[in-house]
C-alpha positions in Angstrom: 105.9 233.4 -26.6 105.2 236.3 -29.0 102.0 234.6 -30.1 100.9 234.3 -26.5 101.6 238.0 -26.0 99.7 238.9 -29.1 96.7 236.9 -28.0 96.8 238.1 -24.5 97.5 234.7 -23.0 99.4 234.8 -19.8 100.0 231.0 -19.4 99.2 228.0 -21.5 99.5 224.2 -21.8 102.3 223.7 -24.4 102.4 220.6 -26.5 105.1 220.0 -29.1 105.9 217.2 -31.5 109.3 216.3 -32.9 111.2 219.6 -33.4 108.1 221.2 -31.9 108.8 219.2 -28.7 112.3 220.7 -28.6 110.8 224.2 -29.0 108.3 223.5 -26.3 111.1 222.4 -24.0 112.9 225.7 -24.7 109.7 227.6 -23.8 109.5 225.7 -20.5 113.1 226.4 -19.8 113.2 230.1 -20.7 109.7 231.3 -19.8 108.6 229.1 -16.8 105.8 231.5 -15.9 104.2 231.1 -19.3 104.0 227.3 -19.4 101.4 225.7 -17.2 102.3 222.2 -18.4 104.6 220.7 -21.0 103.8 217.7 -23.3 106.8 216.6 -25.4 105.9 214.1 -28.1 108.3 212.0 -30.2 111.1 214.4 -29.4 114.6 214.4 -27.8 116.7 216.1 -25.2 119.5 216.7 -27.8 122.0 215.0 -25.5 125.1 213.5 -27.2 125.4 209.8 -27.4 121.7 209.1 -28.0 120.8 206.7 -30.8 120.2 208.3 -34.2 117.7 207.7 -36.9 117.6 204.3 -38.6 119.5 203.8 -41.8 116.3 203.4 -43.9 115.2 206.9 -42.8 118.7 208.4 -43.5 118.6 206.9 -47.0 115.3 208.6 -47.7 116.4 211.9 -46.2 119.6 212.0 -48.2 117.8 211.2 -51.4 116.3 213.9 -53.6 113.0 213.9 -55.6 113.5 212.2 -58.9 112.8 215.4 -60.8 111.7 218.9 -60.2 108.0 218.6 -61.1 105.3 218.5 -58.5 104.6 214.8 -58.9 108.3 213.9 -58.2 108.1 215.9 -55.0 104.9 214.2 -53.9 106.4 210.8 -54.6 109.4 211.7 -52.5 107.3 212.6 -49.5 105.1 209.5 -49.9 108.3 207.5 -49.6 109.4 209.5 -46.5 106.1 209.1 -44.6 106.0 205.4 -45.4 109.4 205.0 -43.8 108.6 207.0 -40.6 105.0 205.9 -40.2 103.6 203.2 -38.0 104.4 199.7 -39.3 101.1 198.4 -38.0 98.8 201.3 -39.0 100.1 202.5 -42.5 98.1 205.3 -44.0 96.9 204.5 -47.5 98.2 206.6 -50.4 94.7 207.8 -51.1 94.6 209.5 -47.7 98.2 210.6 -47.5 98.5 212.1 -51.0 96.0 215.0 -50.4 97.8 215.9 -47.2 101.1 216.0 -49.0 99.7 218.0 -51.9 98.2 220.6 -49.6 101.4 220.9 -47.7 103.5 221.4 -50.8 101.0 223.9 -52.3 101.1 225.9 -49.0 104.9 226.0 -48.7 107.6 223.9 -50.3 111.1 225.0 -49.1 113.8 222.4 -49.1 116.3 225.0 -47.8 114.1 225.6 -44.9 114.1 221.9 -44.0 117.9 222.1 -43.9 117.9 225.1 -41.7 115.6 223.3 -39.3 117.9 220.4 -39.1 120.9 222.7 -38.5 119.0 224.4 -35.7 118.2 221.0 -34.0 121.9 220.0 -34.3 123.1 223.3 -33.0 121.0 223.2 -29.8 123.6 221.3 -27.8 122.9 222.9 -24.4 119.2 222.0 -24.0 119.9 218.6 -22.4 121.6 220.1 -19.3 119.0 222.9 -19.1 116.1 220.5 -18.9 116.7 220.1 -15.2 115.5 223.7 -14.8 112.0 223.0 -16.0 109.4 223.5 -13.3 106.2 222.8 -15.3 104.6 219.4 -14.9 105.8 217.4 -17.9 104.5 214.4 -19.9 106.8 212.8 -22.4 105.1 210.6 -25.0 107.1 208.5 -27.5 106.4 205.7 -29.9 108.0 202.4 -29.4 108.5 202.0 -33.1 109.9 205.4 -33.9 112.7 205.0 -36.6 113.4 208.8 -36.8 113.8 209.7 -33.1 114.3 206.4 -31.3 112.4 205.6 -28.1 115.6 206.1 -26.0 115.5 209.8 -26.9 112.1 210.2 -25.2 113.1 208.2 -22.2 116.2 210.4 -21.8 114.2 213.6 -22.1 111.9 212.4 -19.3 114.8 211.4 -17.1 116.3 214.9 -17.3 113.1 216.8 -16.3 112.3 216.7 -12.6 109.1 214.7 -12.0 108.4 214.1 -15.7 106.1 211.2 -16.6 107.2 209.0 -19.5 104.6 207.1 -21.5 105.7 204.9 -24.4 103.0 204.3 -27.0 102.6 201.0 -28.7 102.5 200.9 -32.6 103.5 204.5 -32.8 106.4 205.6 -35.0 107.1 209.2 -36.1 103.7 210.1 -37.5 100.2 210.8 -36.1 98.0 208.3 -37.9 94.3 208.3 -36.7 94.9 205.1 -34.7 97.9 206.6 -33.1 96.0 209.7 -32.1 93.4 207.5 -30.4 96.2 206.2 -28.2 97.8 209.6 -27.6 94.7 211.6 -26.6 93.7 209.7 -23.4 97.0 210.2 -21.6 97.2 213.9 -22.7 93.7 214.7 -21.6 94.2 213.0 -18.3 97.4 214.9 -17.7 95.9 218.3 -18.6 93.0 217.7 -16.3 95.4 217.0 -13.5 96.9 220.4 -14.0 94.0 222.8 -14.6 94.8 226.2 -16.2 93.4 228.9 -13.9 95.7 231.8 -14.8 93.7 234.9 -15.9 94.3 236.2 -19.4 96.6 239.2 -20.1 95.3 242.3 -21.7 96.1 241.9 -25.4 98.7 244.3 -26.7 97.7 246.4 -29.7 
């Protein structure tokens, strides 16, 4: 919301993925006049009783890099993305490695990851608050997601009045090029159904 203020944007289409989907949901709950539409991707309502991540994902999450050098950290994330990625559209290491290297070089903060996980677990009231969302909502979720199971997306949509739920075949918890090709058409169609005609704010200096 602060970014919208700084850019002088009164209202926007808000799209969030995974934890970003949870943040987008919170925006739609707390600032309904700033969110023209909401797209929640591979995310969850945070409700208790929903299925958790698969054991193979937990095993990788609880593991640590086999060393403190850069290559050990890269190998750790290669293992992680292989586990959470699409089983039918795996990204070859030659394409995945440069992405991981750039991410690590930009910001590698294991403690930050733990704080993010703690924030997700602490947000226990969001599930009930989803009923207050007024923005048109599209919930997209992969059928093969081992990190945030499909039931979490279905539950999210069921709690938001009028939300549209669209499961995506061959999608897990990663945006491979083939998965993006399946995600974009429903998102573009949805956004066109809800045009953004709000005039911009005057940017604050």
